[in-house]
C-alpha positions in Angstrom: 0.0 0.0 0.0 1.3 3.4 -1.0 0.7 6.2 1.6 0.5 9.6 -0.1 -0.5 11.1 3.3 1.3 10.4 6.5 -1.3 8.9 8.9 -1.8 10.1 12.5 -0.6 6.8 14.0 2.8 7.1 12.2 3.2 10.7 13.4 2.3 9.6 16.9 5.0 6.9 16.9 7.6 9.5 16.1 6.5 12.5 18.1 9.8 14.3 18.0 9.9 14.5 14.2 8.4 17.4 12.1 5.7 16.2 9.8 3.8 19.4 9.2 4.0 23.1 10.2 0.8 23.8 12.2 -0.9 26.9 10.7 -4.2 28.1 9.3 -2.4 30.3 6.7 -2.4 29.2 3.1 1.2 28.2 3.0 2.9 25.0 1.7 6.4 23.8 2.4 7.8 22.1 -0.7 10.8 19.8 -0.2 13.1 18.0 -2.7 15.3 15.0 -1.9 18.4 13.5 -3.4 19.9 16.3 -5.5 21.6 18.3 -6.7 21.5 16.7 -10.1 22.4 18.6 -13.3 19.5 19.6 -15.6 16.9 18.1 -13.2 17.6 20.3 -10.2 18.1 23.3 -12.5 14.7 22.6 -14.1 13.1 22.5 -10.7 14.7 25.9 -9.9 13.3 27.4 -13.1 9.8 26.1 -12.3 9.9 27.4 -8.7 11.1 30.8 -9.9 8.2 31.0 -12.4 5.7 30.6 -9.5 7.7 32.8 -7.0 8.1 29.7 -4.8 10.7 28.9 -2.3 11.5 25.3 -1.2 13.9 23.2 0.9 16.4 20.9 -0.8 17.6 17.9 1.2 20.9 17.3 -0.5 23.1 14.2 -0.7 26.6 15.2 0.2 28.2 13.2 -2.5 26.0 14.9 -5.1 27.0 18.3 -3.7 30.6 17.2 -4.1 30.1 16.1 -7.7 27.9 19.1 -8.7 29.0 22.2 -6.7 27.8 24.5 -9.4 24.3 23.2 -9.3 24.3 23.3 -5.5 25.3 27.0 -5.7 22.4 27.7 -8.0 20.0 26.3 -5.3 21.5 28.6 -2.7 21.5 31.6 -5.1 17.7 31.0 -5.6 17.1 31.7 -1.9 16.1 28.2 -1.0 16.8 26.3 2.2 19.2 23.4 2.5 18.9 20.3 4.5 21.2 17.3 5.2 20.2 14.0 3.5 23.4 12.1 4.5 26.5 11.8 2.3 25.6 8.5 0.7 21.8 8.2 0.9 22.1 5.8 3.8 19.2 3.6 5.1 19.3 4.0 8.8 17.6 0.7 9.4 20.4 -1.2 7.7 23.3 0.9 9.1 25.2 0.8 12.4 24.6 3.9 14.4 28.2 5.1 14.4 28.5 4.7 10.6 25.2 6.5 10.1 25.9 9.4 12.3 29.4 9.8 10.8 27.8 9.9 7.3 25.5 12.8 8.5 28.5 14.7 9.7 30.4 14.0 6.4 27.4 15.5 4.5 27.4 18.5 6.9 31.0 19.3 6.1 30.4 19.0 2.4 27.5 21.5 2.6 29.8 24.1 4.1 26.9 25.9 5.7 24.8 25.9 8.9 21.5 24.0 8.8 19.6 22.2 11.5 17.4 20.4 8.9 17.8 16.7 8.4 15.8 14.1 6.5 16.6 10.4 6.8 16.8 8.8 3.3 13.7 6.6 2.8 12.4 8.0 6.0 14.2 5.2 7.8 16.0 5.9 11.0 16.4 3.9 14.1 15.3 5.4 17.4 18.8 5.1 18.8 20.0 7.2 15.8 17.2 9.8 16.0 17.8 10.3 19.7 21.3 11.6 19.0 20.3 13.5 15.8 17.5 15.3 17.6 20.0 16.8 20.1 21.3 19.1 17.4 18.9 18.9 14.4 15.3 18.8 13.4 14.2 15.6 11.7 12.0 16.7 8.9 9.6 14.1 7.5 6.5 14.9 5.3 2.8 15.3 5.4 2.4 14.6 1.7 4.4 12.1 -0.4 4.0 12.8 -4.1 5.2 9.3 -5.1 7.1 10.7 -8.0 9.8 8.1 -7.6 7.4 5.1 -8.0 7.3 3.3 -11.3 3.9 2.0 -10.4 2.3 5.4 -10.3 1.4 7.5 -13.3 2.3 11.2 -13.4 -1.4 12.1 -13.2 -1.9 10.0 -10.0 1.2 11.7 -8.5 -0.4 15.1 -9.3 -4.0 14.3 -8.2 -3.0 12.6 -4.9 -0.6 15.4 -4.0 -3.2 18.0 -4.5 -5.9 16.0 -2.7 -3.8 15.5 0.5 -2.3 19.0 0.7 -3.6 21.3 3.4 -2.3 24.5 5.1 1.2 23.8 6.6 1.8 20.6 4.6 5.4 19.5 4.1 5.3 18.0 0.6 8.0 15.7 -0.7 9.2 15.6 -4.3 12.5 14.3 -5.6 15.0 16.1 -7.9 16.4 12.8 -9.0 16.8 11.0 -12.3 14.4 8.2 -11.2 11.6 10.6 -10.3 12.2 13.3 -12.9 9.5 12.2 -15.4 6.7 12.3 -12.9 8.1 15.2 -10.9 8.6 17.5 -13.8 5.1 16.9 -15.0 3.4 17.2 -11.6 5.3 20.1 -10.1 4.3 23.0 -12.3 0.7 21.8 -12.3 0.7 21.4 -8.6 2.1 24.9 -8.1 -0.4 26.4 -10.6 -3.3 24.8 -8.8 -2.4 26.1 -5.4 -1.3 29.5 -6.6 -4.8 30.0 -8.0 -6.1 28.9 -4.6 -4.1 31.8 -3.0 -1.4 29.7 -1.4 2.2 30.7 -1.1 5.3 28.4 -1.0 7.9 28.9 1.6 11.2 27.3 2.6 11.8 25.8 6.0 13.9 27.8 8.4 17.5 26.5 8.5 
């Protein structure tokens, strides 16, 4: 079963994580995982600029190392940056010391101060999160677009993302090769829909 919307029981199980920003204002927090990737991330930036939208990019440290020029474009666009580990590590399958060291390695590569962290796949052990939460915010999501899933059409990604979004939603897209076809179709249409509804798009505070 694919969960486009994070259910209350999941949020209750991880009460220290940030799933949504409580508000009645018409504001949406777009987030993008797994970049920076040439062409794809740059296309996202162009779309965001068109709609006067700010977002938060959870970057893989090794991609920042390989594509520093693209990473700089993200920063120049006034967007927020989050840590997504250096090697896109699955916390459930990784020893704590190795996982935490990988987060620090990503942080050094970013060369900036950010308290925002998102675990790849959303998978992190409680023993790991207990330490991470001492210095960072673990940012999850209220709406999962599903852009990365080969079993979902681009129209379903769009429709489900629109359906589950509400004021304060943290919405997850991916600026990755795998997700690019669905994401680049859904993103501008998603932005257009909510722009017409009077919403604004803001970055999370670093």
